[in-house]
Structures are given as structure tokens and as C-alpha cells.
N, C-alpha and C positions, 0 to 999 in steps of 0.2 A: 294387635296394633299394626298399623300400616307399615309395610316393609321399608318404603322410602323414607318415612318419618323416622324410623329407628336408625337408619343409616345417616340421616341428617343430624340426629342427636349425637351420634358417634363423632361426626365431623365437628359439630359444635364444641364438644368437649376437647377433641384433639387439638384444635387451634386456640381454644380458650386457655389451655395450659401454657402455650407459647406467648400469647398476647399479654399475659400478666407481667412479663418482665422484659420481653425482647426489645421494645423500643424505649424503655425508660431505665434499663439497667445501668447505662453509662453515668447517669446522674448519681446513683448510689455509689458506684465504684469510685467516683471522684471524692466523695466524703469519707469513704472507707480506706483511703490511702492507696487506691489502685487505679487512679485516673490515667496514669501513663500507660497502663496495660489494657485499656479498653479494647484496642484492636486485637489483642491476644484472646480476650474473652470471647469475642465473636469469631476469631480464627479457630478457636477450639471446636466450635460447631462445625467448621469446615474440615478440620483435621480428623475428627472422629467420623465424619461423613465419608472420608476416603475409604474406610474399610468396614465400619460397623453396619451401614445399610446393606452392603453386599453380603457380609457374613450372616446377618440376621435374615436377609432375603433367601439365602441358600437354605437355612434351617427351615424357613416357612415353606419353601418349595418341596423339601424332602421329608421332614420329620414332624414338624408341629404345625397345625393349622394356623393360617395367618391371623385369624381373629384371636386365637389363644396367645400367640406370640406377641400380638399388639398389647394385650392385657399385662403379660409378664414384664414387658419392657416398661410400661407405665408404672407398674408397682415399684420397680427399682429406681426409675427416674424420679418419681414422686417422693420416695423416701429420702433420696439424696438431696433433693431440692429443699425438703423440710430441714435437712441438716444444715444447709446454707442459711436458712432463716434462723435456726437456733444459734449459730455462731454470730450472726449479726446482732441478734437480740442480746446475747451475752455481752457483746462489746458495748451496746447502748447506742442511742440515737446520736448521729453526728460524730461518732468516734471512729478512729481507725481500728481495723481488725488486728488483734494481737498476733494471730497466726494466719498470715496471708497465704502461705503455702498450702496449709490444710484446706482453707476455703477454696482455693483454686482446684485442688484435687477432688473435693466433693462435688463442686460445680461440674468439673469435667466428667465425673461418673454419671451425674444426672443427664448431661447433654449426650453422652455416649449412648445412652439407652433411649433418649427421647428422639434423636434424629432419625433412627430407622423407622420410627412409627409413622413418619410422614409418608414413606413409601408403603408401609404395611397397611395403613388406612386406605390408601388407593387400591391396593391389591384386594383387600377384604371387600370393599365396595364393589369393585368390578366383578369379582367372583360371585358374590351374592346376587347382584343384578342379573348376570348372565344365567346363573342357575335357575332364576325365576322368570326368565323370558323377557327381560327388559333390554332396551337399546342403550348402551353406555354413552354413546355420543349425545343422545337426546336426554337421557334421564340422570346422568351423573352430574352435569354442571349445576342444576338446581339443588342437588344434595350437597355439593361442595360449597355452595353459597352459605349454608349454615355454618360451615367452618369459619368463614370470614366474619359472620355475625358473632360467633363465639369469641374470636380474636378482638373484635371491636368492643364487645361487652366487658371483657376484663380490662381492656385499655381504659375505658370510661370509669370502671370501678376503681382501679388503682390511681387514676388521676384525681378523683374526688374523695376517696376514702382517707380518713385521718384517724390515727391511733395516738392519742395524747393523754398522758397521765392516767392510763388505765381505762380510758373511755373511748368509744368509737363514734365517729360522726362523719358527715359528708360536707365538703366545702369546695367552692371554686376560687376562694381567696387564697392569697399566699400563706403557706403554712409548711414549715420545714419537716413536719411529721406526716405529710401526705405519703401514701404508699409509694408514689412514683419516685420519691427521693430516698426511700428507706428499704430496709431488708424485708418489710412486710409483703412486698411484691412476690418474694420467693415462697412465702407462706401460702398465698393464694394459688400459685402455680402448683405447689406440692399437693395441696388438698384436692385440687381438680384432677390431678393425675391419678390419685388413689381412687377417686370416684369413677374415673374411666376404666380403671382396672376391674372394678366390680361390674361395671356395665357391660364389658365385653362378654361376660358369661351369659348374657341374655340374647346375644346375636346368633343367627343361624350358623350351622356348621359350614365350613369351606373345605370340603373333602379334598384330600391330596390326590394328585395325578398318579395313578398306579402304573408302573412300568414292568412288563413281563419279560423284556429282553435284558440281557446283561449290558451294562454301560461301562464306559471308560472311567478312570479315576477322576478326570477333569469333569465329566458329566455328573458323577456321583456327588461331587462337591459344588455343583452348580456353576463351575467356571466356564462352561460352554457359553454363557451369556457374553463373555468377552469375544467370542467368535463373531459377534455382530460387527466388530471393527473390520472384518474382512470385506464387508459390503461398503462400497464407497459412500453411498447415501447415508448409512448409519454412522460410519466413521466421521464424516463431516458434521452430521447432526450432533454427535457427542462432543466433538472438538469445539464447535461453536457454543454448545451448551455450557462448556467450561468457561469460555471467554465471556459469555453473557453472565454466567454465574459470578464473575468477578465484581459485578455491580450490586449483587443481591443484598449483601449485608452492610454496605457502606452507609446508607441512610438509617438502617436499623441501629447501627452503632453510634452514629454521630449526629443524626437529626435532632435528637433530644438535647444533648449538650450544646449544639449549635444554637437552637432556638432559645434555650434557657440562658445562654451567654449574654443575650440582649438585656437581661436584668442588670447587668453590670455596665450598661450604656450610660454615658453622661447626659443623654437626652432623657428627661423624666417621662416624656410621653411614650418613648420606646421601652424604658425600663419598667414602667408600671402597666404596660399593655396587657390585655387579656391573653394574647397568644404567648408572650414571653413567660407568663406565670402558669400557663396550662399547656405546656408543650405536648404532653401525651395526648390530651384531648384534641389538639390541633392536628397532630399527625394521624389520629384515628380516622380523619377524613380520607386518608389513603386507603384504609380498609373498607370504608363505605363505598368508595369508588370501585374497589376490588369486587365487592359483592355484586354491584351492578354489571361490571364488565364480564364476570363469569357467565352471565346469562346470554351474552352476545357471542360467546365462543362457538356454539354449534353452527350459527348462521355464518360466521366468518370462515370457519373451517370448511364447511360444505361449499361455500361460494368461491373462496380464494385459495384454500389449501394451506398446508403447514408453513411453506416458505413465507408467504405474505403475512400470515399471522405472527410469525416470529420476527419478521422484519419490522412490523408495526411496533412490537414490544421493544425492539432495540432502539428505535428512534424515540420511543417514549422515554427511555432512560436518559437520552440526551436532554430532553426538556425537563425531566425530573430534577437533574442536577443544575441545569441552567437557570431555572426559576429560583432555586435556592440561592444561587450566586448573586442575583440582582434584587432580591426581595428583602423585607424586614418586617417585624411584627406589628408595626404601626400602620395606619392607613396612609396612603394607598398601597404601600409595599406588601402588606399582609395578603393582598389579593394574589400576588405572585406565589406566595407560600401555599395558598389554597389551590391555585392552578397546579403547582407541583404535586400536591396530594391527589388531585383528580387524575393526572396522567399516570400516577403510580399504579392505579388499578389496571390500566392497560399494560404497563411495563411488566408487572408481576404476573398477572393472570394469563395474558396472551402467550407468555412463555411457559410458565410452570404447569398450568392445567392442560393446555393444548399439547405440551411436550409429553406429559404423562399419558395422555390419550393416544398420541402418535406412537409411543413405545408399545402400548398395549395392543394396538392394531397391527404393528409390524412384527411382533414376536410370537413364537409358538407357545402353546399353553404350558409346556414343561419348563420354560425359563421366564415366564412373565414376572414373577416376584423378583428373580435375580436381575432381570433387565431393568425393572423399576429401581432396584438398588443401585445398579450401574448408572442410571440416569441421575440419581441422587449423588452418587460419588463424583460425577463430573461437574455437577452444578453446585450443590451445597458442600461438596468435598474439595476437590482440587481447585475449582474456580473461586469459590468463596474464600478459601484459605489464602490463596495468593492475593486476591483482590483486597481482602480485609487488612492483611499485613501491609500491603503496599499503601493503602489508604491511611493506615495508622502512621506510617513513616512520613507521609506527606503532611498530615494534620499535626503531628508532633513537631515537625520542622518549622511550622508556621504559626502554631498556637501553643499557649501554655496556660496551666491552671493558676489563677490568682488566689490571693488570700481569702477571698469571699466564696471560693469554690466554683468559679465560673471559668470555662475554657475559652480564653480570649485570644484574638490574633487575626491573621489575614485569612478569614474563612472564604472570602470571595475567590481568591486564587485556587484554593482547594477544590471548590465546586466546579470551577471552569476546567481544571485538569481532569476531573472525573467525567465531565461532559464531553471533553475532547476524546477521551479513550472510548467512550460509548459510541461516538460518531464513527471512529475508525473501524470498530467491530461491525457496525451496521452496514457500512459501505462495502466492507470485505465480504460479509455474508451475502449481500445482494449480488455480488459478482461471481461468487464461487459455488454456493449451494443451489443445486437444481434437482430436487427429489423426484420430479415427475419424468425425468429423462428415461430412466430405466425402471419404470413402474412394474411392480410385481403383478403377475397374472393371477 
């Protein structure tokens, strides 16, 4: 089987696992009695990313081949996600969870072992491509596109799939038993994680770098990746990665409840609109855009460099939030929602994918997995945690859950606040970050 196809399938499954619940989990949490804690569920992804990707990356650098570590992490993450599904199923459709603390713990366990796989999948792909003579800048983006396709596929699936009275069906019409509103989204994610665990055993070996000289304690634990902060260019890169990372989970956590909240509108055209009743399907346009934008990254990186590519991503976040602030699900306002989804592809990919490639190019082979873990720590860890919790405070201060299960309030002010922050970060980055000044020879 073609090597690039095999890596593409790995990426497809990697992100299909995440796409099953990431953008629609908020709607289920509202019905499960955890609506006020939505920001914490997304912050948990950031909190575990502060240490887990780095720790797992160290293990993958030193003791366990990254593709094997990838599989083990998915085995644990998938089993825990199935545990979340079982607790939701036991409580029943539309009912509050009787043991919310246990649900949060099991969810945290799943996420703690899933988040490191985002970096491990990159490390695995880069290592296998290089070992077989491929150019990562040219050949990795098309492989990564299949990850986005997988994310989209499960978003579409949970948006339309219905489990009602023991029978399975698909529907675009309103139905409270759609997977996007229920615990069934966790079942899809857990099963796919287990599938990926088995699939990793079919991947080529990623042999570990052997060291013949003695190393310091810090090096033996992979902590030498933190020495990258001694270089001004890399220090600024990681700092701004954290600042931009503050925007990453905001729409994942709140776009679904925001769009769905229009079902509670007094305007029947808005309340019954296709977009309001299919929020997950609408937001999947963001991932369609992402898939297309990935293919543009090699051209932009070669022509403009990392600074311009990341700057484009930052300004895209401004438009992502701004379009949400002034749009609505009915015509013509839904066009602004669609535009928000289109610019998301630029906002996410031009930062995450190009950033991972930048780290891979700038770091020595002995710390590549650790450095990718450090990149994850700064973005999906520190940045996403602070950003998600701050966003949660803003949303909870301006919006409340009503008796119908919709999060209603002054959403427009929330989105304008998020857009203003992204603008400040973008302008600061343009003025401060100059990676080409002291280019490595």
C-alpha cells in the first residue's frame, strides 16, 4: 500500500476521533446539567496539554517508538471515551448525569491521552516521510488534509445520525436524539480511537535516535527542548503561539451553543432556519475550508515565510469572531456565518500546521518529538486553557441557559471582545516577531 496513503489514513482517523464531539459537545453538556461548565471541559484539553504532550513526547523520543506510543494513547483515550458514553446512556436521553464528578474525571482521562496524539501523529508522519526520502514541506500538507477530511466526516455523521427508540437513522430535521445533542457522539469517538490503536501496528517503524555519549539528567528526560527558549526567535515564537492559542478553543466550545441558541428566537424564520437546527453541519464548513487551506501552506511558507503566514492566521481570527458577531442563521445573515467558517481554515491551518513544520525544521533530531510537545503545550496547553476559561467567564456573564436548553444572551458583545483580543495579538506580533533577522546558517 502506498506509504503516503497509509499516513493519510492515520491522519483521517486521528482527527475523526476529535471531530465526533469537539464542536457539538457543548449542546450535550447543557442537557446533562453541565452547561455552566462548558468552558472547563474545553479548558481541560488545555490543562492536560500543559504537561501530557511534553511527557509523552519525551517517552517517544527516548524509549517507545512514536507510532507505538500513538496507538497506546488512543487505546486509553478510546476506552475512557466509551466510559463517558456509557454514563450518558445510563442516565438516558435529555436527563442530567447523576454523577457529574465521575463523568468529568473519565472525560479528563480520555482527553489527557488524546491530546498528546496530535503531536505524536505529526512526529510519526515526519519521521516516516524523512526515512523514505520524502520532502516534509511538500508531502506532509496533502497527508494532513485527510485529517481534516476525517474531522468533517464525523461532524457530518453526528449532525445527521439519530438513535431513537432502539433504531438508527439519518435526518436533517430537528430531532433531540441526534448524536450532536446526545452522549452518542462519545460512542463514535471512542470506537474510532480503538480502531486507530489497531491501525498503528500496520505503520512502518520509527527507530529511535541512538546516543553513544553520556547525557545530562535534563537531556535524558527530554527537557533540553526547553532550551529553545534561550533563542530569541524561538522564545518569541512560543510566546505568540500561546497568545494565538487563546483563540483556538473559543469557537469549538461556543459556536454550537451560539448557533443553536437561535432556535429560541422569537422570529420564526430564524428559529426554524436550517442553520439553527444543524449547527454542527454549518460549522463543518470551517473544516472544509481548513482542508483547502492546508494545500496552500507550502506555497505561502516558501514565498512569504513563517511570520507572514502566522500573521495571516492572526488576522483571520479577527474576522472569524467578527462575522459571528454580526451574523444570524437566516438569510442574509447566514452568509456572514459562512464567511466566518471560510476564514477559520486560514486561522487554524496557517498557524497550527505551519507552526509544526517550523518547529520540525528548527530543531535537532534528538528533540523533535519533545519540541512538538512543547509547541502543543504553548498552544493547546497554556494558551487554550487561559483563553477558554476567560471566554467562559465572558459568556457566562452575558448569557444564561433557559428552560428550553438554549444559551441565550448578549452574544454579540462576546464575539466583539474576542475579535478585539485577536486584533491586539496580531498587531503586536507584526511589530515584535522578526525570525529572519538572525537566520541560522
